[in-house]
Steps between C-alpha positions, in 0.01 A plus 500: 500500500375780730600340825851429371533853374421642844762264654762641270396859565500449872861386517642688205674759708640272770879527561728238647500527880734268674851357526520129559800395709680176474447265798845559666628590838494877530723626790488852647816607692499707816132460602318291754315210345134418583377147442151489338271217393502443119171569317420215258195674345490479123489828309381516135604787273328579166688732263475574128686264269484544121137483389395325817609469863770337711403342824776442757500328837713623797544499874604787738678327787553829687143619441384830347788710361739202490658340202312271259617142451386203305309250723697198609816613314836615646653499849303466822700742724468867405613836639392830348429866584128572479375849588827591665502193731743207484291184476573131490263209426496132409275403209299180496575410134288183509198697628543772232510228232185331635310832515610584142384161370166543680454835327585346157252222556229754595554693170431259207549792253874471568498162323401682180758776546853487356767423758767761423785380725662188623359270762402665832534852355118526497457765226220469244397689188125548461450565124142612511339767720224255550746259659610779738142564604457129566817498704382792708169324562682185621741700720199694644360179629824421702574850627536365851812304381657748262593869463426654153724792421494741202747750369435868562206620295156363424392161616260249368235338725270214435199531726374166622308251284144584409249219457143481380366496855603865530265603207166657568248487219162664434284364214185659367295430191550756228345578161408205271562259783872576514658528843693790644788417735669736746704441811851530640803311614613550863874541484518583877285683755586835352511428128258356243509470124179542304401197289518686165834648584631158607384342176666771294828451688482123450443544124785753469749322719455154344658368825385403841704788644273805488655853528311694769738795560855620444711194539208313666360178379216268602552133451185324384479120550516309171140380547375848572679643197341226278152575634541873442607429137177305454304797635681719244415248231122523568502864600445811296677791668475730200123523500510593865742787443474763774335252734648285772324188363603226259220375274474119477322299237217285652674184381790587726302374790596149397874570510506747794284306742805344656669837545199659665472214748857565626468871538291711731216552255177695519267422209148596397213265411581503125838343562358242739230406259759462220705261716181305588412469129852375422482242771160385382623469141811306612283249688253469210493160326240538222338200328538470125151564353321170435383649160858501372509206260868412557719338765767755588855388557650577837690806380186625321299465823775699681469765231118512542534541886762771464285704256185462719691626805619804305141562379374495858750776582408702199855452365594429146730221387726390218479129404836459322516133467714349222326444168299187489415463866131594469476868596163522320355211696618647839351839403165332410495333841530843673250661264244230588574543872431878482230493221214528753631844604479662161606490129845405368697660221776308322722692256732302274681530168260445211672172409435367851140608554353192329717283717350667809149436370576131438670456837213675688234292327697186574598561862251757627167430323288681766653832397315711247752570224457837333699671224506845341408386150231675302357847542330463839817550705341763728205279574723202564718684751213666682317168546786321666444345845606220726645186333550700174843476340585755231791400276651772280824599328747769589393678176137510609597601851665809349197568282228444760675617820240772565237228531725244686619747761139560612466137626602407854663176411545235768793348317721637215746266337756630249639196322847523339523830694826597334261659256477801741871503583551844343340772724483749209272279277127556467421139598700547825321826579164334429581208736582742780153655474319172583346450843525153653501357851744226408752565227700206362754501225634182346827490306796274457726801437438785748820664380550523129685825432615638839395539865292799417247261344473307822421828676212560250357153555502560877344839448201314363465232770618707804524867421763689702678195641817561295473881530510737208703402193764755598524345851506146363769580253716668760451219751513193274515566123841681480670310786400158367530547123787745485704418808395135559425582865425164674355670809252703290407175321442324828277782634292503177450123519385530857264791417319320214519139631168498697311614186665285233482123464736325265570132455706342225428165338807328640377583854147371478464255214694185572314326215594754233759352265843657461571792267832520311630817332749478215657794308587417143779731367441572134817562305436717201647414161767747374259668255234549760753633759625755246137606443451546877825683544416745219168583669678545832749743358223689323304522827800659679540755214129581510503568872825686523416710192164609619467862608172430685573422862152503651398172344838331521377226741222396262731518199742261670217266586390500134841415384526222760166365383639484146808316613289249694296432189815444303604241760182300429492516117652743251166513318346682800732795414532454126207302360657459153828349623585137435740470795382184692410513865718280716251523784227366273735212406560420868125518569435254214751253649341525847149459365592200286640320806205590720230391259687179426471418874125598505542811710299818472643847541403861561695739285528866628630812330443867579500580124190402311708543179734232631204271564381567145832374362478192723148435376622525145771240575255265679252518211770388255569202727131409548526532876170566676496787748274740689556875507421785734604866516353829628255527210342157559135558622421362840269222374749388237774507764302258719421273206870482414593412861229235531586333176869485581421357844280246323798386294469696173831643386857427609616859553325810641655829371432781742600866515674547836288792623167355392558149624684548828182518704188298563572194296508137607703304243614194687475287178845635419805386681753718318528875483713686244589874543611616157638833628584637849290774651626771738287367780582138600178487703298529178683203360445306818129575484489373151681178590241451780227456245625141480669456843192529729245296690383218272837441332615141547819504290834673556514832321802621298550863411732593213627855448658579168765768546718625216865500603715817476194727478286726711287196591780363722531831683125509569524149646784604719279787639241244591695365800564847644129585491399158629714552810314817591165344421560180691615695801158666519254341265548403137581640156662813364493693174823673415428697189301770684766554756836488304639845415555601142882460547458144635276413206749645259774289655301186419519601136862611501626182665313270269 
C-alpha cells in the first residue's frame, strides 16, 4: 500500500527521545522553591514500535522542559528542577484523568488499537500505518485540547479532510461523443492537485489517505473517495496520456451525474444534452404496442419499458432473464415499438431461427418476416425497410456480413448471444461490424467460460464501456477470478447493472411449480471399475510419457474425454467389450418407475454415441421415444417437438448442446442428465426446457454420476463456478480455464 509505505519511510529513522519519570516527589536541596500552577494539558507521543507505532499519553505538570508523567496517575505534590530552577506544583489528578478520557473518546481509532499496558497506563499499539494516519487525523481535529509530539527526525502530517465540494470540474464533449474531464482539488489557498494526478494517487494508494509530499497526507472523506473510485471506473486515463484530461464513456453520465452536481462544475452543451436525454428516458413510460398479440406479465412489461428507455438513449442492453421467462416475447414487443423507425435484424442459432419465425408470426403478425434462404440474399437485404424483420443464423451472419453491415438497422437482436462470447471467432468479428441504433442481446448465460466473455458481449452492446480487454482483465478479470476480490466484483456489478436485466423464475413466477434436483450415485461393478482404472492408468502414462509439450493441454482433455465416456458405458471406449454398463442399468430402473407412473422425461447426454446405446436399449424394450441431435434438420426438429408435446412418445432423447436452447417441452415433468458437463449452466438450460412457463406439474431433475470417478470431481467443480456466476450473473465453463496441471490432477486423483 503506497500510503502505508510512505508512513514507514517517514519514521524509519526516528530515535527514542524522552525519559519518562515516575510520578514521585522530587526534592532539590539548597535552592529556593518557586510555586507554579500545574499544566493539565494532554500530550500524545507517537514512536516506532515493531511493524507499527506506539501511541502514548502524558502530561507535563511543570510545562515545557519538565518531566513527563502519566495523566491522573501518581502523587499530587511535586518538586523538581526544571531549567536550573527549583519548582513546586500541585497536580489536579482528577482533571488530568477527565481530560485524558475526553481525548480517548475523541479518538475512536484507539478502540481498535491494542492496549499495551495495564489500566490507566494509556499506551496503545497501532498495528497498521493506516491506523496511525487515522489517529493523526482524529488528533488533528482536537489540536486545541492536545499537544502532539514526535521524536527527533521526520514527522508525519495529515492535512485536513478533503471533500467533494473542494473539487472543480470542467467537462467538454470529445470524439465519438465521449467526454473529457479536467479540473483540480483545492487543498488550501496555495496548493491544488490536478484531477488526473489525484485519480492516479487514489488508484495507487488504495486508501483514503493520499500522499501529497514527503511525510504529508491528505485525508479524503469516505464518500469522496468512493466517488473518485467511480470516476476511475468509468474513466480512461491511458488514452489521454500526455494530457491533463480523463476521457469518460458517454454512459458515465448516468453514474456521474450525482458527483457533478456536488462539485463546482463547468460543462458544455453536449454534457447538458446527455443529462436531459437521460432524464427524459427515465421519465418515459411507453405503451406496449397494440399490435402485440399477447398479454405481457408484469415483469415482462417492466422488461419492455427498460429496453425502450435504453433505445431512446442509444444504449444497448442485455436481457439475461432465466430460461423460460419469455425473452423472445419481450424482444418482439420492443421490435414492434421501434419497427416504424427502420428494419430489424435477429441473429440466432440455426436451431432457434424457426422458433423465432413462429413466435413472430404468432405474437407480431404486422411485422414482415424475411429470411436469407435462396439465392436472392443481396436483393432481400437491400429491399429491407420499416416493419421488416430479417431472421438469420450466426452462420449466415458470418457468410453475408459484407451485405448486412451496409444496412443501418434500427434494432439488432443477438439471441443466445453466448454464440459471440469468444472475441477471436469470425462470428464475433462479424457481429461487431454491424451498425444498429439499438443493440440487444438475449442470453440466459452471459458468462459461460470466464469474465472475458462478458467483456466481449458488452463490447457489442456498448463499445468501450468496459475499456480494452487488457484494462478489463487488470481491473476485474484477474482480481475476481484469481484473487476472489469482493470489491472488484462489487464494482463490476455496479458498472454493468444499468445495462443488464436479469430475473429468475423463483422471483417472478409464483405459479411455476417447484423443481427438485436429485443426484443418483452410480456404483460401478468390480469388472467395470477395473476397466475404468486401467484406462485411467493408461491415460497418466500417455501424458507423462509424451515428449510433445505444446499440445499437452489438448492431450489431457482428450484423455479426460475418454475417461468420461468410460463412466457412461464401456462400449463407448471399446465397442466389442461385453462389460455391462451400471449407469445404463440405473437408467433402466428409473425409466421403468417413471413410465409405470405415467410420467414423461427428457433424457440428455453430451455424447451422441451414448444416446445411440440408449436408443438401442429402448428399442429392445419397445419404448416409444423422440430423438434430436445436432444433425437433425430444423423442420424435423420442430416436428419432433410438436409430436412430443402432442403426447407421442414417453421419452425425448436430446444431445445436450443441440437441445439446450429454443425448445418448449413442458409435456415432460422429469429430466435425466446421463453425464455431467463442465458447465452447470448448460445443464440448467437443458432442464429449463421442461421447467418453464406453461408447466403445470412439479419438475424433477435426475443427474446420474458415477461414484469414485472423474465425474464426481467435475460435479464438485460446479459449485465453485456457480458461486462466481451467481455473484455476477449465471453460468461458468471450467474446461477452458483450468490449467494443464489442474486437469492432470483430475486424472491422477481418480
